[in-house]
VOSEVEX-687319 format. One record per residue (C-alpha): residue number from 0; residue in one letter; y, z, x. Coordinates in steps of 0.02 Angstrom, whole numbers. Example, Ala and Ser with C-alpha at 12.3 -4.5 7.8 and 13.67 -1.06 7.14 Angstrom:
! VOSEVEX-687319
<pt seq="0" type="a" y="-225" z="390" x="615"/>
<pt seq="1" type="s" y="-53" z="357" x="684"/>
This chain:
! VOSEVEX-687319
<pt seq="0" type="m" y="1421" z="-1462" x="2750"/>
<pt seq="1" type="r" y="1495" z="-1644" x="2766"/>
<pt seq="2" type="l" y="1585" z="-1677" x="2919"/>
<pt seq="3" type="k" y="1736" z="-1779" x="2899"/>
<pt seq="4" type="e" y="1760" z="-1857" x="3083"/>
<pt seq="5" type="p" y="1634" z="-1907" x="3226"/>
<pt seq="6" type="v" y="1710" z="-1765" x="3330"/>
<pt seq="7" type="d" y="1662" z="-1636" x="3199"/>
<pt seq="8" type="v" y="1481" z="-1650" x="3262"/>
<pt seq="9" type="a" y="1523" z="-1576" x="3436"/>
<pt seq="10" type="l" y="1633" z="-1433" x="3362"/>
<pt seq="11" type="a" y="1507" z="-1386" x="3232"/>
<pt seq="12" type="f" y="1370" z="-1396" x="3370"/>
<pt seq="13" type="a" y="1470" z="-1264" x="3473"/>
<pt seq="14" type="e" y="1505" z="-1161" x="3323"/>
<pt seq="15" type="a" y="1309" z="-1161" x="3275"/>
<pt seq="16" type="w" y="1277" z="-1119" x="3451"/>
<pt seq="17" type="n" y="1392" z="-968" x="3453"/>
<pt seq="18" type="d" y="1316" z="-907" x="3281"/>
<pt seq="19" type="r" y="1143" z="-930" x="3358"/>
<pt seq="20" type="d" y="1099" z="-1035" x="3205"/>
<pt seq="21" type="p" y="959" z="-1153" x="3241"/>
<pt seq="22" type="d" y="966" z="-1212" x="3058"/>
<pt seq="23" type="a" y="1148" z="-1257" x="3046"/>
<pt seq="24" type="l" y="1124" z="-1341" x="3225"/>
<pt seq="25" type="a" y="973" z="-1450" x="3172"/>
<pt seq="26" type="d" y="1075" z="-1487" x="3010"/>
<pt seq="27" type="l" y="1200" z="-1590" x="3117"/>
<pt seq="28" type="f" y="1067" z="-1723" x="3155"/>
<pt seq="29" type="v" y="980" z="-1857" x="3041"/>
<pt seq="30" type="e" y="794" z="-1825" x="3004"/>
<pt seq="31" type="d" y="724" z="-1939" x="3145"/>
<pt seq="32" type="a" y="856" z="-1884" x="3272"/>
<pt seq="33" type="d" y="825" z="-1880" x="3459"/>
<pt seq="34" type="f" y="895" z="-1740" x="3575"/>
<pt seq="35" type="v" y="869" z="-1737" x="3762"/>
<pt seq="36" type="n" y="917" z="-1572" x="3856"/>
<pt seq="37" type="v" y="985" z="-1532" x="4031"/>
<pt seq="38" type="v" y="812" z="-1547" x="4112"/>
<pt seq="39" type="g" y="759" z="-1704" x="4014"/>
<pt seq="40" type="l" y="654" z="-1624" x="3878"/>
<pt seq="41" type="w" y="657" z="-1742" x="3729"/>
<pt seq="42" type="w" y="634" z="-1683" x="3561"/>
<pt seq="43" type="e" y="614" z="-1817" x="3426"/>
<pt seq="44" type="d" y="653" z="-1753" x="3254"/>
<pt seq="45" type="r" y="757" z="-1621" x="3166"/>
<pt seq="46" type="r" y="609" z="-1502" x="3151"/>
<pt seq="47" type="n" y="594" z="-1503" x="3338"/>
<pt seq="48" type="i" y="770" z="-1496" x="3382"/>
<pt seq="49" type="r" y="781" z="-1332" x="3275"/>
<pt seq="50" type="r" y="615" z="-1260" x="3347"/>
<pt seq="51" type="a" y="676" z="-1287" x="3527"/>
<pt seq="52" type="h" y="849" z="-1209" x="3491"/>
<pt seq="53" type="a" y="766" z="-1058" x="3392"/>
<pt seq="54" type="r" y="668" z="-1028" x="3543"/>
<pt seq="55" type="g" y="815" z="-1049" x="3670"/>
<pt seq="56" type="f" y="913" z="-917" x="3561"/>
<pt seq="57" type="r" y="772" z="-791" x="3562"/>
<pt seq="58" type="v" y="725" z="-812" x="3742"/>
<pt seq="59" type="m" y="880" z="-865" x="3848"/>
<pt seq="60" type="f" y="1043" z="-899" x="3755"/>
<pt seq="61" type="g" y="1041" z="-753" x="3627"/>
<pt seq="62" type="s" y="1209" z="-694" x="3700"/>
<pt seq="63" type="s" y="1278" z="-843" x="3763"/>
<pt seq="64" type="e" y="1443" z="-916" x="3713"/>
<pt seq="65" type="m" y="1494" z="-1097" x="3716"/>
<pt seq="66" type="a" y="1660" z="-1177" x="3733"/>
<pt seq="67" type="l" y="1715" z="-1343" x="3722"/>
<pt seq="68" type="e" y="1840" z="-1414" x="3851"/>
<pt seq="69" type="r" y="1876" z="-1578" x="3796"/>
<pt seq="70" type="t" y="1814" z="-1701" x="3672"/>
<pt seq="71" type="k" y="1837" z="-1902" x="3669"/>
<pt seq="72" type="v" y="1773" z="-2016" x="3531"/>
<pt seq="73" type="r" y="1732" z="-2203" x="3548"/>
<pt seq="74" type="p" y="1709" z="-2283" x="3388"/>
<pt seq="75" type="l" y="1579" z="-2425" x="3387"/>
<pt seq="76" type="g" y="1628" z="-2487" x="3214"/>
<pt seq="77" type="s" y="1681" z="-2406" x="3046"/>
<pt seq="78" type="d" y="1510" z="-2296" x="3033"/>
<pt seq="79" type="s" y="1461" z="-2251" x="3208"/>
<pt seq="80" type="a" y="1536" z="-2183" x="3375"/>
<pt seq="81" type="v" y="1508" z="-2096" x="3533"/>
<pt seq="82" type="v" y="1569" z="-1924" x="3551"/>
<pt seq="83" type="l" y="1574" z="-1847" x="3720"/>
<pt seq="84" type="a" y="1608" z="-1659" x="3735"/>
<pt seq="85" type="l" y="1633" z="-1545" x="3903"/>
<pt seq="86" type="w" y="1568" z="-1381" x="3880"/>
<pt seq="87" type="r" y="1566" z="-1211" x="3973"/>
<pt seq="88" type="m" y="1442" z="-1080" x="3929"/>
<pt seq="89" type="a" y="1428" z="-903" x="3982"/>
<pt seq="90" type="g" y="1288" z="-764" x="3936"/>
<pt seq="91" type="q" y="1127" z="-858" x="3976"/>
<pt seq="92" type="v" y="994" z="-741" x="4037"/>
<pt seq="93" type="s" y="858" z="-757" x="4165"/>
<pt seq="94" type="p" y="673" z="-737" x="4127"/>
<pt seq="95" type="d" y="686" z="-548" x="4173"/>
<pt seq="96" type="g" y="823" z="-527" x="4059"/>
<pt seq="97" type="k" y="966" z="-522" x="4184"/>
<pt seq="98" type="e" y="1134" z="-605" x="4138"/>
<pt seq="99" type="v" y="1157" z="-770" x="4257"/>
<pt seq="100" type="g" y="1310" z="-858" x="4304"/>
<pt seq="101" type="d" y="1421" z="-981" x="4190"/>
<pt seq="102" type="r" y="1369" z="-1157" x="4166"/>
<pt seq="103" type="a" y="1461" z="-1319" x="4128"/>
<pt seq="104" type="g" y="1402" z="-1479" x="4059"/>
<pt seq="105" type="v" y="1443" z="-1627" x="3949"/>
<pt seq="106" type="f" y="1354" z="-1692" x="3780"/>
<pt seq="107" type="t" y="1354" z="-1866" x="3728"/>
<pt seq="108" type="f" y="1319" z="-1879" x="3537"/>
<pt seq="109" type="v" y="1290" z="-2046" x="3462"/>
<pt seq="110" type="v" y="1343" z="-2009" x="3269"/>
<pt seq="111" type="e" y="1341" z="-2101" x="3115"/>
<pt seq="112" type="r" y="1428" z="-2090" x="2939"/>
<pt seq="113" type="r" y="1296" z="-2067" x="2803"/>
<pt seq="114" type="d" y="1327" z="-2017" x="2629"/>
<pt seq="115" type="g" y="1516" z="-1983" x="2663"/>
<pt seq="116" type="g" y="1477" z="-1873" x="2811"/>
<pt seq="117" type="w" y="1447" z="-1892" x="3009"/>
<pt seq="118" type="l" y="1279" z="-1839" x="3077"/>
<pt seq="119" type="a" y="1205" z="-1853" x="3247"/>
<pt seq="120" type="v" y="1068" z="-1993" x="3281"/>
<pt seq="121" type="s" y="1051" z="-1950" x="3466"/>
<pt seq="122" type="a" y="1113" z="-1815" x="3588"/>
<pt seq="123" type="q" y="1099" z="-1804" x="3779"/>
<pt seq="124" type="n" y="1153" z="-1647" x="3860"/>
<pt seq="125" type="t" y="1189" z="-1637" x="4054"/>
<pt seq="126" type="d" y="1232" z="-1500" x="4168"/>
<pt seq="127" type="r" y="1382" z="-1521" x="4286"/>
<pt seq="128" type="i" y="1374" z="-1452" x="4459"/>
<pt seq="129" type="d" y="1541" z="-1432" x="4541"/>
<pt seq="130" type="g" y="1538" z="-1535" x="4714"/>
<pt seq="131" type="a" y="1385" z="-1614" x="4679"/>
<pt seq="132" type="e" y="1363" z="-1806" x="4665"/>
<pt seq="133" type="t" y="1169" z="-1818" x="4633"/>
<pt seq="134" type="l" y="1011" z="-1720" x="4658"/>
<pt seq="135" type="v" y="900" z="-1747" x="4802"/>
<pt seq="136" type="a" y="712" z="-1711" x="4781"/>
<pt seq="137" type="a" y="635" z="-1630" x="4921"/>
<pt seq="138" type="g" y="482" z="-1510" x="4943"/>
<pt seq="139" type="g" y="464" z="-1497" x="4755"/>
<pt seq="140" type="t" y="638" z="-1450" x="4714"/>
<pt seq="141" type="l" y="802" z="-1540" x="4659"/>
<pt seq="142" type="t" y="947" z="-1488" x="4765"/>
<pt seq="143" type="p" y="1128" z="-1536" x="4706"/>
<pt seq="144" type="t" y="1205" z="-1636" x="4843"/>
<pt seq="145" type="s" y="1373" z="-1720" x="4889"/>
<pt seq="146" type="y" y="1370" z="-1863" x="5014"/>
<pt seq="147" type="v" y="1566" z="-1836" x="5049"/>
């Protein structure tokens, strides 16, 4: 599938997520792409991006649904752009299989036009925590914290 606009990468990512299709998700990336997830795990090629998401769909996200709330495209020339996408997700399960609360985050995709379509070169996923400005490390844990 050729993506006609930079934003289509984010839209197709959410669609592949909701279909729980790691192949379609990985096909949104160039072969040597980088993907950093919400806890800083860094996958350095399409094969590992596919493998990590396949495991996620099997283990923790098998019933999850992702919705994009807002997108923004910042062109970096005629053949590259940064795409930001705010997302919400429901349906994740805990390690013991119980459904947990909803999450929200923001994706940053760096995309490039190749062979007439857009693909992600790099992606960074970050959780949003309402009311928090940063994380504080203490006692071996990170705690969402606000200084207001």
